[in-house]
C-alpha positions, -999 to 999 in steps of 0.1 A, spaced: 719 290 -688 712 325 -700 698 350 -676 669 354 -700 662 316 -699 661 316 -661 630 337 -660 609 312 -677 600 276 -667 594 247 -692 560 260 -703 572 295 -709 554 311 -679 573 338 -662 585 328 -627 577 350 -598 607 368 -584 589 380 -553 599 363 -520 574 340 -504 553 356 -476 553 338 -443 525 341 -418 538 357 -386 521 352 -353 521 381 -329 525 375 -291 491 366 -278 479 350 -311 474 313 -313 491 293 -340 469 273 -364 467 236 -354 492 213 -370 466 185 -371 435 186 -393 404 198 -376 377 171 -374 341 180 -375 317 172 -347 293 143 -352 263 167 -353 280 187 -380 288 156 -400 251 146 -399 242 178 -418 265 170 -447 248 147 -472 272 124 -489 261 121 -526 281 98 -548 278 100 -586 259 67 -586 230 82 -566 210 112 -577 186 133 -557 150 131 -571 152 165 -588 184 156 -607 170 121 -615 138 138 -629 159 161 -651 180 131 -663 148 111 -670 132 139 -690 163 147 -709 170 111 -719 134 101 -728 124 134 -745 92 133 -725 79 158 -701 64 145 -669 59 168 -639 82 167 -609 51 160 -588 44 129 -609 80 118 -605 77 121 -567 45 101 -570 63 74 -589 89 72 -561 61 71 -534 42 43 -553 73 23 -560 75 27 -598 109 44 -593 131 27 -567 147 52 -543 169 48 -512 162 68 -481 192 82 -463 180 101 -432 154 125 -444 165 125 -480 158 102 -509 183 92 -537 176 74 -569 203 49 -579 216 57 -614 215 21 -626 178 18 -617 171 51 -634 189 39 -665 168 7 -665 136 28 -662 147 50 -691 155 19 -712 121 5 -705 104 38 -714 123 40 -747 113 4 -756 76 13 -750 70 -9 -720 45 1 -694 57 0 -659 
């Protein structure tokens, strides 16, 4: 291989010739743990797991307004959740709207059904 070819990898980007830096620990410093650090149960409780299949009410409201072309207020959307027109799942103190149920609601609105 030519010396000029050694400087480029298969996509043509130039390789770094600098040596890799290693972290040194001074006497008296602790080494980072080898095992992953696990969060305490109280910290885990503050993290809200949100999957793509569940939307918070504000995101569900944005999705509903964008897909239907209508404009209802956020207060009305929360009222629909409270009255049961929009099904929502409560996880702790937070509510989430399943995307499948929201899509059914959008489909019914576009067909002109009253709900």
